[in-house]
C-alpha positions as CSV (number, residue, x, y, z in Angstrom):
1,M,35.9,23.3,-29.3
2,S,32.7,23.4,-27.1
3,K,30.7,20.8,-28.0
4,L,31.8,16.4,-28.8
5,R,29.2,14.3,-30.7
6,I,29.4,10.8,-28.9
7,I,27.4,7.5,-30.6
8,V,27.3,4.3,-29.0
9,G,26.8,1.4,-30.2
10,N,24.6,2.1,-33.7
11,Q,21.2,3.7,-31.9
12,F,22.7,6.6,-29.3
13,E,23.7,9.6,-29.8
14,F,24.4,12.4,-27.6
15,I,25.9,16.0,-27.7
16,A,28.1,16.9,-24.8
17,R,29.4,20.2,-23.6
18,I,33.3,20.4,-23.0
19,E,33.4,21.0,-19.8
20,E,36.7,23.5,-20.5
21,E,36.5,26.4,-17.8
22,D,36.2,24.2,-15.0
23,A,38.4,21.2,-15.9
24,P,40.6,22.9,-18.5
25,K,43.2,20.0,-17.8
26,T,41.6,17.2,-18.0
27,C,39.4,18.6,-21.2
28,Q,42.7,20.0,-22.4
29,A,44.2,16.1,-22.4
30,F,41.1,14.2,-23.7
31,S,40.8,16.9,-26.8
32,K,44.1,15.3,-27.4
33,L,42.5,11.7,-28.5
34,L,39.9,12.1,-30.3
35,P,37.8,10.1,-32.5
36,F,38.2,7.8,-28.9
37,Q,37.1,4.6,-29.4
38,N,36.8,1.8,-26.9
39,K,33.9,0.1,-25.8
40,V,31.8,1.3,-22.8
41,I,30.3,-1.2,-20.0
42,H,27.9,-1.6,-17.2
43,A,30.1,-0.3,-13.7
44,R,29.5,-2.6,-11.4
45,W,30.0,0.0,-7.7
46,S,28.2,3.6,-8.9
47,G,24.9,2.2,-9.6
48,E,22.6,3.6,-13.3
49,A,25.9,4.5,-14.7
50,A,28.8,3.4,-17.8
51,W,32.1,3.0,-17.9
52,I,35.2,3.4,-20.1
53,P,37.9,1.2,-18.1
54,L,41.5,2.1,-19.7
55,G,43.9,0.1,-17.6
56,D,46.8,1.6,-16.6
57,F,46.5,4.7,-19.4
58,N,48.2,7.4,-17.5
59,I,46.5,10.7,-19.5
60,G,48.6,13.3,-17.5
61,V,46.4,15.5,-15.4
62,D,45.2,15.2,-12.0
63,F,42.1,15.8,-10.2
64,E,40.6,18.8,-11.5
65,N,36.8,19.5,-10.7
66,H,36.5,16.9,-9.4
67,T,32.9,14.7,-8.1
68,S,31.8,11.1,-6.2
69,H,28.5,12.4,-7.3
70,P,28.0,12.3,-10.6
71,S,24.4,14.0,-11.9
72,A,23.3,11.4,-15.0
73,G,24.8,13.0,-18.6
74,Q,28.5,14.0,-16.3
75,L,30.7,12.5,-17.4
76,L,33.5,12.3,-15.1
77,L,37.4,11.0,-15.8
78,Y,39.4,9.1,-13.4
79,P,43.0,9.8,-13.7
80,G,43.8,6.9,-11.7
81,G,45.4,6.4,-8.9
82,Y,43.5,4.2,-6.7
83,S,41.6,2.7,-9.5
84,E,42.7,1.7,-12.8
85,T,42.8,5.1,-14.6
86,E,38.4,5.3,-16.2
87,I,36.0,7.4,-17.8
88,L,32.0,7.1,-15.5
89,F,29.6,7.6,-17.7
90,P,26.0,8.0,-14.8
91,Y,22.8,7.9,-17.1
92,G,21.1,7.5,-13.1
93,S,21.3,7.6,-10.0
94,A,24.9,7.2,-9.0
95,M,28.0,7.6,-6.0
96,F,31.9,6.8,-8.3
97,A,33.2,4.3,-6.2
98,S,35.5,1.4,-7.5
99,K,36.4,-2.1,-5.9
100,V,39.0,0.1,-2.9
101,G,35.7,2.6,-2.2
102,Q,34.5,5.6,-3.3
103,L,36.2,7.6,-6.0
104,A,36.0,11.0,-7.4
105,G,36.7,11.9,-10.9
106,N,36.5,15.7,-12.9
107,H,34.0,15.9,-14.4
108,F,35.0,16.9,-18.0
109,L,31.3,16.5,-20.3
110,T,27.6,17.1,-19.9
111,I,25.6,15.7,-22.3
112,I,23.3,18.7,-23.0
113,S,21.7,16.3,-26.4
114,G,19.9,13.2,-26.3
115,N,19.2,13.0,-22.2
116,E,16.0,10.8,-23.6
117,Q,18.4,8.4,-23.8
118,F,19.7,7.9,-20.7
119,K,17.0,4.5,-19.3
120,D,17.6,2.6,-23.1
121,L,21.0,2.8,-22.9
122,G,21.6,1.8,-19.4
123,K,19.1,-1.2,-20.1
124,K,21.4,-1.6,-23.1
125,V,24.4,-1.9,-21.4
126,L,23.3,-4.4,-18.9
127,W,21.6,-5.9,-20.1
128,E,23.1,-6.8,-24.0
129,G,26.6,-5.7,-22.6
130,A,29.9,-3.8,-24.0
131,Q,29.2,-1.9,-26.6
132,D,31.6,0.9,-28.6
133,I,31.5,4.5,-28.2
134,L,32.3,6.9,-30.2
135,F,33.7,10.9,-28.8
136,E,34.3,13.2,-31.9
137,S,34.7,16.9,-32.2
138,M,31.7,18.7,-33.9
């Protein structure tokens, strides 16, 4: 599997490359969850980003290919520790953080199609609240 489809709400569709070479353990663990359905909400501390809070869910991986400064479309999976487990979906300028300060998450997906929808996605999540999100194999 090298690509995923991500559908947000009823109006946004993205294709993401799975970063298997740089984050193999994270990608393998996440692929076992597919299809993965949840809610995405606007991030509180990370700038132009949305996030999927996962609480104390243990995905069973440690840090790999981690960063605090993802570019738009570089999805991160934070495996937990200082803050709750989560997936960060940056749609613009972002620095990954939580109420405990700066964090680093595993860059495991990169949006390769649908990037022109980032700003509209950000506005929708910011002004209209939680949206359904689905990650599925292609």
